[in-house]
C-alpha positions as CSV (number, residue, x, y, z in Angstrom):
1,M,-89.4,-147.6,100.1
2,I,-88.8,-148.1,103.7
3,E,-85.4,-149.8,104.9
4,C,-85.4,-153.2,107.5
5,L,-84.7,-156.0,108.4
6,I,-87.6,-158.7,108.3
7,S,-87.8,-162.2,109.2
8,C,-89.7,-164.8,107.2
9,L,-90.1,-168.1,106.0
10,L,-89.6,-169.1,102.4
11,M,-91.6,-170.3,100.5
12,G,-90.8,-172.9,97.5
13,T,-86.6,-172.2,96.3
14,A,-85.2,-169.4,95.1
15,E,-84.0,-169.7,91.1
16,E,-81.7,-167.6,89.5
17,H,-81.5,-165.9,86.3
18,L,-80.2,-164.5,84.1
19,S,-81.1,-160.2,82.8
20,D,-78.7,-159.3,80.1
21,G,-75.9,-160.6,81.3
22,Q,-76.4,-160.1,85.3
23,R,-77.2,-162.6,87.1
24,F,-80.2,-161.9,89.8
25,V,-82.0,-164.4,92.6
26,S,-86.0,-164.0,93.4
27,T,-87.8,-166.7,95.4
28,R,-90.7,-165.6,97.9
29,M,-91.9,-164.8,101.9
30,R,-94.0,-165.0,103.8
31,V,-93.8,-162.6,107.2
32,N,-95.8,-163.9,110.6
33,V,-97.9,-160.5,111.8
34,G,-99.4,-162.0,114.7
35,G,-102.5,-163.1,115.2
36,G,-102.4,-166.4,113.3
37,D,-102.4,-164.1,110.1
38,W,-99.3,-164.1,107.0
39,L,-98.2,-161.8,105.0
40,Y,-96.6,-162.5,101.5
41,G,-94.0,-161.1,99.2
42,N,-91.3,-161.6,96.4
43,V,-88.3,-161.3,97.2
44,V,-85.2,-159.8,95.1
45,T,-81.7,-159.7,95.1
46,S,-78.4,-159.0,92.2
47,N,-75.9,-159.4,95.7
48,Q,-74.2,-162.2,95.1
49,A,-73.3,-163.5,98.4
50,T,-77.2,-163.3,99.7
51,G,-78.5,-165.0,96.4
52,D,-75.9,-167.7,97.0
53,R,-77.5,-168.6,100.3
54,L,-81.3,-168.2,99.6
55,L,-81.3,-170.8,96.7
56,A,-79.6,-173.2,99.6
57,L,-82.4,-172.3,101.3
58,R,-85.1,-175.5,101.0
59,D,-88.8,-174.2,101.7
60,G,-90.1,-173.0,104.7
61,E,-86.2,-172.8,106.5
62,A,-86.2,-169.6,107.4
63,V,-84.4,-165.8,106.5
64,A,-84.2,-162.5,108.0
65,L,-83.6,-160.4,105.1
66,A,-81.8,-156.8,105.0
67,G,-82.5,-154.0,102.1
68,T,-85.5,-152.2,100.0
69,L,-89.5,-153.2,101.4
70,R,-92.4,-151.5,99.5
71,P,-95.6,-152.8,100.4
72,K,-98.4,-153.0,97.6
73,A,-101.8,-153.1,98.3
74,W,-104.4,-155.3,95.3
75,I,-107.5,-156.0,95.6
76,D,-108.2,-160.8,95.0
77,G,-110.7,-162.8,92.4
78,D,-113.5,-161.6,95.9
79,G,-113.4,-157.6,96.1
80,D,-111.5,-158.2,99.0
81,P,-108.1,-155.5,99.6
82,R,-104.2,-157.8,99.9
83,I,-101.3,-156.4,100.5
84,I,-98.1,-157.6,99.1
85,L,-94.4,-156.7,99.5
86,E,-91.7,-156.0,97.0
87,M,-88.3,-156.5,98.7
88,L,-84.7,-156.0,97.3
89,A,-82.9,-157.7,99.8
90,H,-78.9,-156.7,100.2
91,T,-77.9,-159.3,103.0
92,A,-79.3,-162.4,104.0
93,L,-78.5,-164.1,107.6
94,T,-79.7,-167.8,108.4
95,V,-79.9,-170.7,110.9
96,R,-76.7,-171.7,108.7
97,D,-74.8,-169.1,109.5
98,A,-74.8,-169.0,112.9
99,R,-71.7,-170.0,115.4
100,M,-71.7,-172.3,118.1
101,P,-69.5,-170.4,120.6
102,S,-65.9,-172.3,121.1
103,A,-66.3,-173.7,124.7
104,P,-63.1,-171.6,127.2
105,G,-60.0,-173.6,126.7
106,A,-61.0,-175.5,123.4
Protein backbone atom coordinates (compact mmCIF):
# COMPACT_ATOMS: atom_id res chain seq x y z
CA MET A 1 0.00 0.00 0.00
CA ILE A 2 1.07 3.56 -0.71
CA GLU A 3 0.38 6.62 1.45
CA CYS A 4 -0.46 9.40 -0.98
CA LEU A 5 -2.15 12.67 -1.81
CA ILE A 6 -4.05 12.43 -5.07
CA SER A 7 -6.01 14.99 -7.05
CA CYS A 8 -8.99 13.57 -8.92
CA LEU A 9 -12.50 14.10 -10.23
CA LEU A 10 -15.51 12.44 -8.64
CA MET A 11 -17.39 9.99 -10.86
CA GLY A 12 -21.09 9.95 -10.09
CA THR A 13 -22.07 10.74 -6.53
CA ALA A 14 -20.84 9.34 -3.24
CA GLU A 15 -23.03 6.87 -1.36
CA GLU A 16 -23.44 6.33 2.36
CA HIS A 17 -23.51 2.76 3.69
CA LEU A 18 -23.89 0.97 7.02
CA SER A 19 -22.08 -2.27 7.78
CA ASP A 20 -22.23 -3.87 11.22
CA GLY A 21 -23.46 -0.53 12.59
CA GLN A 22 -20.49 1.36 11.13
CA ARG A 23 -21.03 4.19 8.66
CA PHE A 24 -18.82 4.48 5.61
CA VAL A 25 -18.96 6.40 2.35
CA SER A 26 -17.89 5.11 -1.05
CA THR A 27 -17.45 6.72 -4.44
CA ARG A 28 -15.49 6.41 -7.67
CA MET A 29 -12.70 8.65 -8.89
CA ARG A 30 -11.04 9.53 -12.17
CA VAL A 31 -7.36 10.56 -12.15
CA ASN A 32 -5.74 12.42 -15.06
CA VAL A 33 -2.33 10.86 -15.75
CA GLY A 34 -1.51 13.11 -18.73
CA GLY A 35 -1.69 12.73 -22.47
CA GLY A 36 -5.46 12.35 -22.34
CA ASP A 37 -5.16 9.15 -20.29
CA TRP A 38 -7.11 8.46 -17.10
CA LEU A 39 -6.94 5.95 -14.28
CA TYR A 40 -10.12 5.01 -12.46
CA GLY A 41 -10.58 3.93 -8.90
CA ASN A 42 -12.77 3.28 -5.90
CA VAL A 43 -12.67 5.39 -2.74
CA VAL A 44 -13.89 4.37 0.71
CA THR A 45 -13.78 6.32 3.96
CA SER A 46 -15.09 5.76 7.47
CA ASN A 47 -13.96 9.24 8.58
CA GLN A 48 -17.03 11.39 9.34
CA ALA A 49 -15.70 14.70 7.97
CA THR A 50 -14.21 13.08 4.85
CA GLY A 51 -17.44 11.23 4.16
CA ASP A 52 -19.48 14.41 4.59
CA ARG A 53 -17.22 16.25 2.11
CA LEU A 54 -17.55 13.48 -0.47
CA LEU A 55 -21.34 13.35 -0.06
CA ALA A 56 -21.54 17.12 -0.72
CA LEU A 57 -19.79 16.81 -4.11
CA ARG A 58 -21.42 16.26 -7.48
CA ASP A 59 -20.30 14.26 -10.49
CA GLY A 60 -17.15 15.75 -12.07
CA GLU A 61 -16.15 17.96 -9.13
CA ALA A 62 -12.48 18.07 -8.16
CA VAL A 63 -11.23 16.72 -4.85
CA ALA A 64 -7.81 16.07 -3.33
CA LEU A 65 -7.68 12.91 -1.22
CA ALA A 66 -5.05 11.80 1.27
CA GLY A 67 -4.92 8.19 2.35
CA THR A 68 -3.78 4.70 1.54
CA LEU A 69 -3.72 3.76 -2.15
CA ARG A 70 -3.43 0.33 -3.68
CA PRO A 71 -3.07 -0.10 -7.45
CA LYS A 72 -4.50 -3.33 -8.85
CA ALA A 73 -4.22 -4.92 -12.27
CA TRP A 74 -6.98 -6.69 -14.19
CA ILE A 75 -7.72 -7.88 -17.72
CA ASP A 76 -10.65 -6.32 -19.59
CA GLY A 77 -13.05 -8.17 -21.89
CA ASP A 78 -10.74 -7.62 -24.89
CA GLY A 79 -7.79 -9.19 -23.06
CA ASP A 80 -6.04 -5.85 -22.46
CA PRO A 81 -4.35 -5.23 -19.10
CA ARG A 82 -5.83 -2.38 -17.06
CA ILE A 83 -5.07 -0.69 -13.76
CA ILE A 84 -7.63 0.29 -11.13
CA LEU A 85 -6.91 2.23 -7.95
CA GLU A 86 -8.38 1.47 -4.53
CA MET A 87 -8.12 4.16 -1.89
CA LEU A 88 -8.92 4.30 1.81
CA ALA A 89 -9.26 8.08 2.23
CA HIS A 90 -8.33 9.68 5.55
CA THR A 91 -9.11 13.25 4.51
CA ALA A 92 -10.47 15.22 1.58
CA LEU A 93 -9.97 18.80 0.44
CA THR A 94 -12.30 20.50 -2.02
CA VAL A 95 -12.52 23.98 -3.50
CA ARG A 96 -15.45 24.49 -1.14
CA ASP A 97 -12.93 24.31 1.72
CA ALA A 98 -10.80 27.14 0.30
CA ARG A 99 -11.15 30.53 1.89
CA MET A 100 -10.30 33.76 0.18
CA PRO A 101 -7.89 35.89 2.21
CA SER A 102 -9.48 38.94 3.75
CA ALA A 103 -8.70 42.26 2.14
CA PRO A 104 -6.39 44.47 4.23
CA GLY A 105 -8.41 46.56 6.64
CA ALA A 106 -11.55 44.44 6.17
